[in-house]
C-alpha positions in Angstrom: -99.2 -123.3 -51.6 -98.9 -125.8 -48.8 -95.1 -126.3 -49.0 -92.4 -123.9 -48.0 -89.4 -122.6 -49.9 -86.3 -122.8 -47.7 -82.9 -121.2 -48.0 -79.7 -123.3 -47.8 -78.9 -121.9 -44.4 -82.4 -122.8 -43.1 -82.2 -126.2 -44.7 -79.0 -127.0 -42.9 -80.8 -126.1 -39.6 -83.8 -128.2 -40.6 -81.5 -131.2 -41.4 -79.7 -130.9 -38.1 -82.9 -130.5 -36.0 -85.6 -132.4 -37.8 -83.8 -135.0 -39.8 -86.1 -134.7 -42.8 -86.3 -137.2 -45.6 -84.3 -135.6 -48.3 -85.4 -136.1 -51.9 -83.3 -135.3 -55.0 -85.4 -134.9 -58.1 -82.6 -134.3 -60.6 -81.6 -136.8 -63.3 -79.9 -139.9 -62.1 -76.6 -138.9 -63.7 -76.6 -135.6 -61.7 -77.5 -137.5 -58.5 -74.6 -139.9 -59.0 -72.2 -137.0 -59.6 -73.1 -135.6 -56.2 -76.0 -135.1 -53.8 -76.8 -134.0 -50.3 -75.9 -136.6 -47.7 -78.6 -139.2 -47.2 -80.7 -137.9 -50.1 -82.8 -140.4 -52.0 -83.1 -140.2 -55.8 -86.8 -139.7 -56.7 -88.2 -142.0 -59.2 -91.8 -143.1 -59.9 -91.7 -146.2 -57.7 -90.4 -144.1 -54.7 -93.1 -141.4 -55.3 -95.8 -144.1 -55.3 -94.4 -145.8 -52.3 -94.2 -142.6 -50.3 -97.8 -141.6 -51.2 -99.2 -145.0 -50.2 -97.0 -145.8 -47.2 -94.9 -142.8 -46.3 -94.9 -141.1 -42.9 -96.9 -137.9 -43.7 -95.8 -136.4 -40.4 -92.0 -136.6 -41.3 -90.6 -133.5 -42.9 -89.6 -133.7 -46.5 -86.8 -131.6 -48.0 -86.9 -131.7 -51.8 -84.4 -130.2 -54.2 -83.6 -130.2 -57.9 -80.8 -128.4 -59.8 -82.0 -124.8 -59.5 -85.1 -125.0 -57.4 -87.9 -125.0 -59.9 -88.8 -128.7 -60.4 -88.6 -129.3 -56.7 -91.4 -126.8 -56.2 -93.7 -129.0 -58.4 -92.7 -132.1 -56.5 -93.2 -130.3 -53.1 -96.7 -129.3 -54.2 -97.4 -132.9 -55.3 -96.5 -134.3 -51.8 -98.3 -131.5 -50.1 -101.4 -132.3 -52.1 -101.2 -136.0 -50.9 -101.3 -134.9 -47.2 -97.6 -134.5 -46.3 -97.6 -131.9 -43.5 -94.1 -130.4 -43.5 -92.7 -130.1 -47.1 -89.8 -127.9 -48.1 -88.3 -127.0 -51.5 -84.7 -125.9 -51.4 -84.4 -122.4 -52.8 -81.8 -122.3 -55.6 -81.6 -126.1 -55.5 -78.4 -128.2 -55.5 -76.6 -125.4 -57.3 -77.1 -123.0 -54.4 -76.2 -125.7 -51.9 -73.0 -126.5 -53.7 -72.1 -122.8 -54.1 -72.5 -122.2 -50.4 -70.4 -125.2 -49.5 -67.6 -124.1 -51.7 -67.5 -120.8 -49.8 -66.8 -122.6 -46.5 
């Protein structure tokens, strides 16, 4: 496994310090209902563009709804040579839960 699973707390630190590209791989309706700030919705054209022309040195933070589908996408990008790939543990659901506690 070339990617890393990252907690919500660690992902906040990563976002603050490294400014990763944030990818949301949930359905478009879920993305439109709410997503992490600056997150891009992943679709086939974006995946293809990133694989062909993306900065493979830039960190990627990928999330889905519960943290399972994002692991597959994180592995996909790792396999294509992206060096610093993270899957958000617990997905958007965990992110949202921890933000409601604040």
